[in-house]
DOVEX-188701 format. One record per atom (N, C-alpha, C, CB): residue in three letters; x, y, z. Coordinates in steps of 0.001 Angstrom, whole numbers, plus 524288, in hexadecimal, padded with zeros to 5 digits. Glycine has a CB too. Layout:
N
ALAXYZ;...
% end
This chain:
147
METD8AD7A40828059B;METD8D2FA441C809F4;METD887FA461380D78;METD906EA495C80750;LYSD881BA44C7813C0;LYSD84E4A46CD81742;LYSD86B9A4BE281846;LYSD846DA43C181BB1;ARGD83A3A506E81855;ARGD8420A56C681832;ARGD840CA55AC81DB4;ARGD7F42A5B5F81525;ARGD85C3A5A6E82241;ARGD8573A5BA5825FB;ARGD83F3A6111826A0;ARGD88FBA5A36827B9;LEUD8000A62DF829EE;LEUD7F1CA688A82A18;LEUD7F3CA6A3882FE3;LEUD79AEA6A1482762;LEUD800BA6EDE830EC;LEUD8059A703A83677;LEUD799DA716883662;LEUD8529A75EE8383E;ALAD77A9A712483AC9;ALAD7337A72A783B43;ALAD7286A777484053;ALAD7043A6D9C83BD2;LEUD705EA7A7383E91;LEUD6F7EA7E9684284;LEUD68D6A808284394;LEUD7312A83AE84055;PROD699FA8059848F1;PROD630BA7F0084B06;PROD60ADA85DF84A70;PROD629AA7BD3853BD;LEUD5C1FA874A848B7;LEUD5B27A8A3E8476E;LEUD5740A8CCA84CAA;LEUD59EAA890984286;ALAD57B9A91E684E54;ALAD53AAA932B85183;ALAD4F30A964B8503B;ALAD5581A951A8550F;VALD4A89A964A85234;VALD45C8A993684EBA;VALD4681A9D8084C5F;VALD417EA9A9A85162;TRPD4A0CAA10184DF2;TRPD4BEBAA6A384C37;TRPD4F9EAA5DF84785;TRPD4F1FAA9E485117;GLUD50F0AA0FA848A4;GLUD54A2AA1468420D;GLUD545DA9D5E83C47;GLUD5AF9AA01984393;ARGD4BF2A9B4D83CE3;ARGD4B1DA991083A42;ARGD485BA9B008346D;ARGD496EA966383D13;GLUD49EDA9F7D83459;GLUD472CAA2F882F3E;GLUD4965A9FBD82A0A;GLUD4992AAA8682EFB;GLYD50A9A9FD382957;GLYD518AA9D00825D3;GLYD4F6AA980382490;GLYD5546A9CD08260F;LEUD4D8DA9528827E5;LEUD4B6DA8FD98284D;LEUD45F4A8F3E82636;LEUD4B7CA8E2782DCD;LYSD42DDA93B68269B;LYSD3E5AA9516825EB;LYSD3E98A977181FA3;LYSD3CB5A98D782A8F;SERD4229A990081E66;SERD428DA9D4F81852;SERD4515A97BD814F0;SERD48A2AA4DD818A7;ALAD46D6A93F7816C1;ALAD4815A8FDF8132B;ALAD441DA8C2081298;ALAD4C97A8D5881491;LEUD4092A8B128167C;LEUD3D26A86AF81583;LEUD3985A893C81362;LEUD3B67A8360819C9;VALD382BA8ECF813CA;VALD3405A90CF8113D;VALD34EDA906D808F8;VALD33C9A979F8144B;LYSD3A96A91AC80823;LYSD3CF4A908F8045D;LYSD3D55A8C568019A;LYSD4002A917280523;ALAD3C42A86D580509;ALAD3D14A8277802F2;ALAD36E5A7F538025E;ALAD417DA7FAE8067C;GLYD32B1A833B8051E;GLYD2E69A813C80485;GLYD2BFBA7EEE80767;GLYD2E5BA7F4C801E0;LEUD2FCFA7F1C80EA0;LEUD2EC3A7BA6812D3;LEUD2BDAA7DC581617;LEUD32C2A79DA81548;PROD295AA7A9D8193A;PROD251CA7DFE81DA1;PROD2A8DA818582116;PROD2055A783F8233D;ALAD29C9A858D821A5;ALAD2CC5A88A5826A0;ALAD2956A8D0582B26;ALAD317EA8C9A8237B;ASPD2401A89FA82AC9;ASPD20ABA8C7B82ED8;ASPD21AAA8B388356B;ASPD1B02A8AB682D56;ASPD24EDA889D8359D;ASPD268CA87A983B3A;ASPD2B9AA87B583C9E;ASPD24F9A833283CEE;VALD2F54A8A30839A4;VALD3471A8BC38394C;VALD3568A8E6D83F6E;VALD353EA8FF1833FB;GLYD3175A9155840FF;GLYD323BA9375845F5;GLYD3212A914784ACA;GLYD2F9CA96868465D;ASPD2FB5A8C9984A10;ASPD2EA9A8A1084F67;ASPD31AFA89738511B;ASPD2C96A864985046;PROD32A1A8AB98555F;PROD37D0A88FA85850;PROD382CA845385C56;PROD3993A8D7485B4F;ARGD33B8A810F85CCE;ARGD34BDA7B6885D78;ARGD3866A777F859B8;ARGD2FCAA796085D61;LEUD38A5A79A0854D6;LEUD3922A771F84F7D;LEUD409FA780284F68;LEUD349FA7B2F849A1;LEUD428FA741F84E45;LEUD48FDA74C084D91;LEUD4B26A75E584878;LEUD4BD4A6FD384F08;PHED4E1AA78DF84672;PHED4F51A7B208416D;PHED54EAA7C158401D;PHED4CB5A7FD7840FE;TRPD57E2A79D683CCF;TRPD5D6CA7AC783C98;TRPD5E8AA7E188374A;TRPD609AA752B83CC1;ARGD6223A80258370A;ARGD64BDA820E8322A;ARGD69BFA7F44830E9;ARGD65E5A87D083295;PHED69BCA7C2582C4E;PHED6E8EA79BB82B24;PHED7264A7B8F827B3;PHED6DAAA7590829A5;GLUD770DA7C5C8284B;GLUD7B08A7DEE826D2;GLUD7EEDA78DB82522;GLUD7CB3A816C82AD1;SERD82A7A7AA9820E7;SERD85D1A75F982001;SERD8A4EA78478231E;SERD870EA742281996;HISD8EA8A74FC821D9;HISD9400A773D826B1;HISD96A6A7B8982323;HISD99E8A7172828D4;GLUD9637A7CB882034;GLUD97BAA80CB81C08;GLUD9518A863481F45;GLUD94ACA7F4581517;ASPD9150A85A3821F1;ASPD8DCFA89DE822D6;ASPD8975A8B3781F25;ASPD90AFA8E0E8234B;VALD890CA87D981B91;VALD8626A8897817FF;VALD803BA8752818B3;VALD884CA863D81464;PROD7AD4A8B6F81932;PROD75E6A88FA81AF2;PROD73BEA85AE81742;PROD720CA8CA381C4C;VALD7118A802B819E6;VALD6F5BA7D3E8171C;VALD6892A7D13815FC;VALD719EA79228190E;GLYD6880A7EB381B2C;GLYD618EA7CD281B23;GLYD5F8EA7ABF82147;GLYD606CA767F81636;PHED5AC1A7A7D82196;PHED5893A7B07827B6;PHED5551A759682795;PHED5422A814C8293A;GLYD5390A737182BD8;GLYD4FE2A702E82CD9;GLYD4F5DA7096832B6;GLYD50FCA6AF682AB9;GLYD4AA1A6D9883495;GLYD4897A6D3D83923;GLYD45FDA694983A3E;GLYD4635A709B83A0F;LEUD4619A67D58402B;LEUD43A3A649B841BF;LEUD3F31A66408472D;LEUD47A4A60F284274;GLUD3C5DA63C684794;GLUD3706A643984BFD;GLUD3961A5F6384EBD;GLUD2F5BA63588494F;VALD382FA5F4385337;VALD3B6AA5983856F0;VALD355DA5A5385ADF;VALD4458A5B0F85BB9;HISD3562A559F85ACC;HISD2ECBA524F85E16;HISD3103A4ED7860B8;HISD2972A4E9F85A07;GLYD343FA4F458655F;GLYD36CBA4B58867F3;GLYD3A8CA47B38659D;GLYD336FA48C1869DD;ASPD38EEA429686478;ASPD3D78A3F1C861DC;ASPD3C8FA3ED885BDC;ASPD3D88A38DC86447;GLUD38C5A439785A07;GLUD372CA4334854A2;GLUD3858A491A85215;GLUD30BCA415985449;ALAD393EA49B984D99;ALAD3ACAA4F0784C15;ALAD37AFA5109845A4;ALAD41FDA4EC484BC8;LEUD36C6A54DA8445A;LEUD3525A560D83DEB;LEUD389CA580F83C86;LEUD30ABA594E83C1F;LEUD3B11A5627836F3;LEUD3E36A59AA835CB;LEUD3AE2A5BC5831B8;LEUD4391A58098349D;HISD3DA6A61C9831A1;HISD3A25A657C82C60;HISD3E99A694882A1B;HISD3406A6A3682F11;SERD3BE7A6D2A8287C;SERD4053A725E827FE;SERD4426A70FC82423;SERD43DEA73CF82DAD;VALD459BA6CB6822A5;VALD49CCA6A98820E6;VALD4A56A6F8881A12;VALD4871A629782058;VALD4E61A723A819DE;VALD4DECA747081518;VALD5488A746681386;VALD4AA1A7A8781567;THRD55E2A747380FD0;THRD5AD6A758380E8B;THRD5B50A7A1380AAD;THRD5D22A70E180C9D;LEUD5E70A7D4F80A91;LEUD5F36A826B80A34;LEUD5FACA8134802B4;LEUD652FA852480E8C;PROD5D13A84107FE1B;PROD5E28A83337F984;PROD620FA82BD7F558;PROD5C6FA84F67F8BB;PROD6644A85D97F824;PROD6BE8A83D67F549;PROD6F4DA7F5B7F700;PROD6FB4A88027F57E;LEUD6CA0A7C897FAD4;LEUD6F86A78597FC84;LEUD6AECA71897FB56;LEUD7135A7A4D803ED;ARGD67C7A73C27F928;ARGD6278A6EB47F8EE;ARGD66E9A69B37F4F6;ARGD5A3AA71D47F3A3;GLUD64C6A66067F569;GLUD6641A61AA7F1B9;GLUD6D64A618A7F386;GLUD6479A63937EA0A;LEUD6EABA62677F6B7;LEUD7371A61B27F913;LEUD7456A5D3E7FDC7;LEUD7499A66BB7FAF1;GLYD7080A5BCA7FFEC;GLYD70A0A587C804F1;GLYD701DA5B158091B;GLYD74FAA55AA805BF;METD6F2CA614180993;METD6F80A623280E58;METD69AEA61CB8115C;METD7221A673C80EA0;GLYD6548A625E80DC3;GLYD5FE6A5FF981022;GLYD6158A5AD581400;GLYD5BA0A5DC880ABF;ALAD6445A55D181290;ALAD6453A51518140A;ALAD685EA542B819B9;ALAD669DA4C5F80F13;ALAD6BF6A5710818EC;ALAD6ECCA58FD81C25;ALAD6C04A59C082114;ALAD70DDA5D1981A30;ILED6840A5D4582045;ILED64AEA60CF8239D;ILED60F9A5C6D82683;ILED60F2A657F81FA7;VALD5EEDA5A6E82333;VALD5BFEA550582606;VALD5FA7A511C82A8B;VALD5A58A508B82084;ALAD626EA4F9C8272B;ALAD67EFA4D2D82C3E;ALAD67D4A4FCF831B9;ALAD6F1AA4EF082A0A;ALAD6933A553D8309B;ALAD6BC0A589D835B4;ALAD6503A58B983914;ALAD6F39A60E283358;LEUD62B0A57FE83608;LEUD5C2BA593883844;LEUD5B1AA545683BE6;LEUD56C0A5962832A0;GLUD5E07A4FC28389D;GLUD5B82A4AA383B67;GLUD5F72A48EE841C0;GLUD5C15A44A1835E8;ASPD649BA4E1B83FCA;ASPD681BA4C4E842F8;ASPD6529A4F4A84A08;ASPD6EFFA4EC284030;GLUD63D1A5442847D6;GLUD60CFA57E284BA5;GLUD5CB5A546884EB7;GLUD5DADA5CC78485E;ALAD59B6A515384C09;ALAD5602A4DEA84D33;ALAD57F7A4B06850F7;ALAD5444A4B1E8493C;ARGD5BBCA47168502F;ARGD5D8CA450885310;ARGD5FBCA45E885847;ARGD5F5EA43DD850F8;ALAD61EEA4B25858F6;ALAD64A1A4E4A85B48;ALAD5F75A4F6786045;ALAD6701A534685706;HISD599EA504C85E7A;HISD54C2A51338620D;HISD5206A4C73863EC;HISD50B1A546285F43;ARGD5606A46DE860EA;ARGD54F8A42F986392;ARGD4F6CA3FF886023;ARGD542EA451F869AF;CYSD4F6DA42EA85BED;CYSD4A84A40FD85774;CYSD4CE6A3C89856BA;CYSD4933A446D8515D;ARGD47E4A38E3854F5;ARGD48C4A33CE852CC;ARGD455BA322684EC6;ARGD4897A30308568C;ALAD436AA35FF84D11;ALAD40E7A362A845EA;ALAD3EEAA3A948469C;ALAD3BD4A317D84315;ILED4048A3CC183EA2;ILED3F5FA406C83F5B;ILED3A82A40FC838BB;ILED452AA439F840C3;TYRD373BA451783BE1;TYRD32C7A451B83668;TYRD32BEA48F6831F7;TYRD2D21A45F483842;LEUD3235A48D682F1E;LEUD31E5A4D9A82B83;LEUD2C8DA4D298278A;LEUD37ABA4DDB827CA;LEUD2A37A50B5824D4;LEUD26A4A52AE8215E;LEUD299FA54C281D4E;LEUD2320A566382397;THRD27AFA53A681809;THRD2B08A55DA812F5;THRD26A3A53F680FEC;THRD31BDA534881137;GLUD26F1A572B80CC6;GLUD232CA592180698;GLUD257CA56D980281;GLUD2316A5FE8804B1;SERD2B6BA588B801D0;SERD2D6DA58747FD6A;SERD33DAA54797FDF0;SERD2DB5A5EEC7FBBE;GLUD335AA54E0802AF;GLUD3957A51FA80405;GLUD39D8A4BA880471;GLUD3B66A5406809F9;ARGD3574A49298034B;ARGD3593A443980515;ARGD3ABBA4058804FE;ARGD31C2A42248026B;ASPD3BBEA41027FEEA;ASPD40D7A3DEA7FD51;ASPD4576A3F6980020;ASPD422FA3E967F79D;PHED4661A44B880050;PHED4B24A47F3802DF;PHED4A90A43EF80912;PHED49A4A50958038C;PHED45E8A44E780CF7;PHED4736A41CA811A7;PHED4751A3C6E811D6;PHED443DA42E281537;ALAD4412A3A2080E5A;ALAD44A3A339680F4F;ALAD4A49A337E80C51;ALAD3EF9A2EDE80BF8;ARGD4E85A35F280A40;ARGD52EBA3391808F2;ARGD564FA358A80E80;ARGD552AA3574802B4;LEUD55A5A377181269;LEUD5759A391781733;LEUD56A2A349981A4C;LEUD54BBA3DC081937;GLYD530EA310C81AA9;GLYD5159A2D2681DC3;GLYD4BBFA2D9882039;GLYD550BA2CA782190;TYRD47BCA30D581DEC;TYRD43BEA34078203D;TYRD3F0EA303881B99;TYRD44E8A3C4981F8F;ALAD3C46A2DEA81EF5;ALAD3717A2BAA81E0E;ALAD3163A2BEA81E2B;ALAD373BA296681F96;ALAD300CA2B97819EF;ALAD288BA2C8781ADF;ALAD25A1A2B0D81FD2;ALAD24F4A28BA816AB;CYSD2421A2D4C82194;CYSD2041A2B4582581;CYSD19A5A2D3B82613;CYSD22F1A2C9982A8D;ALAD180AA2C1182946;ALAD12F6A2CC582900;ALAD1237A31F782D8E;ALAD0FCAA26E182A3F;PROD1075A35DA82B7F;PROD0D40A392882FC1;PROD0CF2A3717834EC;PROD07BBA39DE82E3C;GLYD0A68A331C8357D;GLYD078DA311B838DB;GLYD0ABFA2E5983CE3;GLYD0406A2E2383675;ASPD0FC4A2DF983B94;ASPD1512A2B2183C44;ASPD17E9A2DF584022;ASPD187BA2AC28371F;VALD1894A32DF83F50;VALD197DA370D84232;VALD1940A385384783;VALD175EA398E840A3;PROD1C34A37FD84B54;PROD1AA9A39748515A;PROD1799A3E52850D5;PROD1FEDA3A878557F;ASPD13AAA3EC0854FF;ASPD0EDBA42B1854B8;ASPD12DCA49CF85523;ASPD096AA40F285BCB;ALAD1729A47FB858FB;ALAD18C3A4C5685A5C;ALAD1BDFA502985532;ALAD1C23A4ADE85F0A;VALD1D46A4CA48509B;VALD1F8DA4EFB84C7D;VALD1B4FA4FA78485A;VALD242AA4BEF84AAD;ARGD16A0A4B978482A;ARGD11F1A4C9284519;ARGD0E43A5173846AE;ARGD0ECFA47B48455D;ASND0E32A538C84D0F;ASND0B9FA56FA84DBB;ASND0DDDA5C9C84DE9;ASND096AA559785153;SERD1373A5D6B84C06;SERD15D2A619784B58;SERD1379A646D847AC;SERD1A70A60E484A7B;GLYD1359A69FB846DB;GLYD11EEA6D27842EE;GLYD11AAA6C4983CA9;GLYD14BFA7098843C9;ARGD1781A6A9A83CC5;ARGD1AF6A6A4183847;ARGD16BDA641D834D1;ARGD2325A68C383AFB;PHED1817A61A58382A;PHED1572A5C1F83728;PHED1058A5D85834BA;PHED147EA586C83CA5;LYSD0CB8A5F54837CE;LYSD07A6A609783757;LYSD06E7A6376832B7;LYSD05D8A633483B9C;ARGD0978A67308307E;ARGD08E7A6A0382CA6;ARGD09D6A685882761;ARGD0B3FA6D7F82D91;LEUD0D0CA648D82807;LEUD1006A61DF82275;LEUD0EF2A5C0C82178;LEUD16BDA6229822D8;CYSD0D12A58E6824E9;CYSD0C8CA5476825B1;CYSD081BA518F8213B;CYSD0B5CA546182B43;ASPD04C2A540A81FDD;ASPD0075A551081AF9;ASPD03D2A54AA81809;ASPCFCEFA5A3281A0A;SERD0729A577B8140A;SERD0ADBA5848810EE;SERD0FC5A569A80F8B;SERD0B3EA5B298116C;ALAD10F1A547B8138B;ALAD169FA522E8123D;ALAD168FA4D3581530;ALAD1BDDA560D81423;ALAD1C56A4A8C8136C;ALAD1C9FA444281554;ALAD1FACA465681961;ALAD1F86A3EDE81144;VALD1E2BA410581BDA;VALD213AA40C78233A;VALD2505A3D128217F;VALD1CC7A3DAF829E9;METD296CA3D6E8239B;METD2EADA39E4824A8;METD30B6A3A4E82A13;METD337CA3B96820EB;VALD327AA355982A72;VALD35D5A356482F65;VALD395EA325D82DEB;VALD3399A33B38348A;LYSD3EA9A336A83271;LYSD4384A30D6832AC;LYSD4542A2F5483701;LYSD46F2A3345830E4;HISD4649A2B2483850;HISD4810A296483F8C;HISD4DFDA2B3E83EB3;HISD47A4A20C884214;VALD4FE5A2F9484346;VALD540DA2FEB84352;VALD5730A2E3E84976;VALD5465A34CE84139;GLYD5346A2C7984C62;GLYD55CAA2B26851C8;GLYD55D5A2538853A2;GLYD52C9A2E4285611;
% end
C-alpha cells in the first residue's frame, strides 16, 4: 500500500524541529537555515508528525537531502512516502532529475528507483552546491530521472 502524506513547507524560522531531528539521526544539519533551500514537514492524514525532507533546486535539476523519519515511525514505509512526496515537489518545480548523496542508505534509495552515478556526471549547478562539495568524498552519488 502506497502511503500518502501531507507536505507542509517550512519557513526559515520554523526549521528548529528539522535541525533537531537531523542531528539526532546523525545527519548533516549545518545548512538548515539557508533560505534558498526548500524543506517540508510531513504528517499523516491523521495529523501525526512523520518526518522531514528537503530539496535544493538548480534549474531543472534538484538535490534531495535532509530526509529523516521520526523514530517511532521508522520501518513502516514512511521514508519511502517522504521521498515520493519530495519527488512530486521536484516535478512541480519542473525538475527532470533528482540527485542525492548517501553514506548509509544506498539500498533504500535503490529500491525507490535511484541509481548510482559518478560525481562527474552530476550537472555543474548541483555539483557546485555547498552540500554536494562537503559530502561527495564520503558518500555515494545517486540519481533518478523524474521528468
